[in-house]
N, C-alpha and C positions, 0 to 999 in steps of 0.2 A: 410473575407475568413477563412474557417476552417483549422485548423492544425491537424485534426484528423488523426490518424494512425490506421490501422486495428489491429496492434499488438504492443501497446506501450511497449517500452523496458525500464525497470526500473533496474538500476544497483545497487541493494542493496549491497551485499558484497559476493564475491564468494570465500572467503578464506576457507581453509581446516582445520580450528582449531578443537578443541575438540567437541564432540557430544553435541548438544543442550539439549537433553533429553535422559534418559536411559529407557524410557517406551518402551515396545514391540510394534510392529506394530499393528494397529487396522484396521480391514477390514472395509472400509468406502464404503457404497453403495450409488449409485446416489440418491435413494429415501430418504436417510438420510441427504442429503445436505440441509443447510438452504437456505432460499430465500434472498440472499444478495442484489438482485436488489431492493427489497422493502426498503432497508436501504440507498439507494442513494438519496440525497435530490433533489428536483425540482430546487432549486436555491442555490447559494452560494453568498450572498450579491447581487451585481449587475450582477453576472454571471448566465445565464440561461442555463438549461440543453438542449442541442440540439441533443444529440445522446447517446444511452446506449446499452450495449451489455453484455451478460453473456456467459461463456464457462465452459464446463465440459470436462476434458480430463485426460487420464492416466488409468492404470489398477486399479482394485478395491482396491488393497493394497496401491496404491499411487495416488488415485483420487484427482485431484485438481479442485476446483470450484472457478471461479473468476467472478466478476461483475465490470464493469467500465462504466464511463460516461464522456462525454466531455461537458464542460460549456464554453459559450462564452459571451462576452459583445457586444453591438452594434458596438463597435470600432474594433472588431475582436480579442481581447485578449482571450486567451484560457487557461483553467485549465483542467487537466485530474485527475479524482478521481477513485481510483482502490481499490477493496477489494478482497483479496485472502484468501481462506480457505485451509490450508495445511492438514486438516483432521487428525491431530495427527500422521503424517508420519515423524519420526525422520530424515530420509535422506533429505526430502524436507526442513524441518525446519533448518537443519544444513546449507544447501546451500542458503536458502532464507532469513534467519534472524539471521545469525551469529552475526551481529552488536548488537542484543538484549542481548547477553550474555557476550560480552567483549568490553571494551572501544576502540573506533577508533577516531583518530585525524589525519587528512591529510590536509595540507595547501600548497598552491602554489601561484604563482603570480596572478592567475585568480580567486581564491576563496578557499573554504574549504569544507570538509566533516567531520562530527563528530557524535558520539553517544550522545544522549541527553535523558532526561526524559521529557515527554510531558504529563502534567496533570496526573502524576502518572504512565504512561505507558512507557516502554522502547521505545526509538525512535532513528531515524537517520535523519540528515538533511544535505543537500548540498546546497551551494549557490555559483554560478559562475557569479555574477554580472548580467548584462543584458542577458547573455547567457541562463542560466536556473537555476531553483530552484527546490528542491524536499524535501518532508517531509514524513516520514513513522513512524508508530507506530506498536508495537507488542502487540496484545490483547489476553488474556486468553491462552497463549502458543499455539495458533492455527491460529489466523487471522493476516494478514498484511493489514493495511489500509495506502494507499499511495496517496499523492497528488503531482502533478508535473506541472510545467508551464515554459513558456519562457517569459522573460521580465516582471515578476511580483514580488513583494516583498514577503518575507516569511510570512508576516501577512495574505496575501490572502490564503496561503496554511494552515496556522493555523486555519483560519476560515472554510476552507473546511473540515479539519479533525474534527473540533468541530461540524460540521453539520451532521456527521455520529453518530448515537446513539451507542457509544462504549459500554455502559453498557448493551445494548441489545445483543451485540456480546458475552459478558461474559456469558450470560444465554443460548445461542444457542448451548451449548455443547452437 
């Protein structure tokens, strides 16, 4: 049974710390957005892609482009892989990837959330036992690559992030 949601919610960090970047806004046109769908793998280990979707939304100075896919096993386990292009919009970067610029460490009886470095990229991971896990990386000061699941180990999410050609994102500037 699919656990797909039409609008997967990822709770990166909504803190209101200092600005991520001092660059001025860049007008990003829809025609300039990269084809992120082509970067979503067909499989992640034993997980097969069953659904994919892309979205473009917002005004030209804050245009967001995202692509995501759901991957399932024959047993019904699911992973969501999500790539978001913030288009060099400092306001979006500040709210969506604050964890990339300052350390975060949150622990409670159910699990933890923390800033990490994942294969050279700033990242963020959450693990709440059997409830949920999430792993995200910040690529080229522009892209957020996020993997989330219920009832799966972080190793599956690491494999999902590795399945995205992150070096290609770096050159899609």
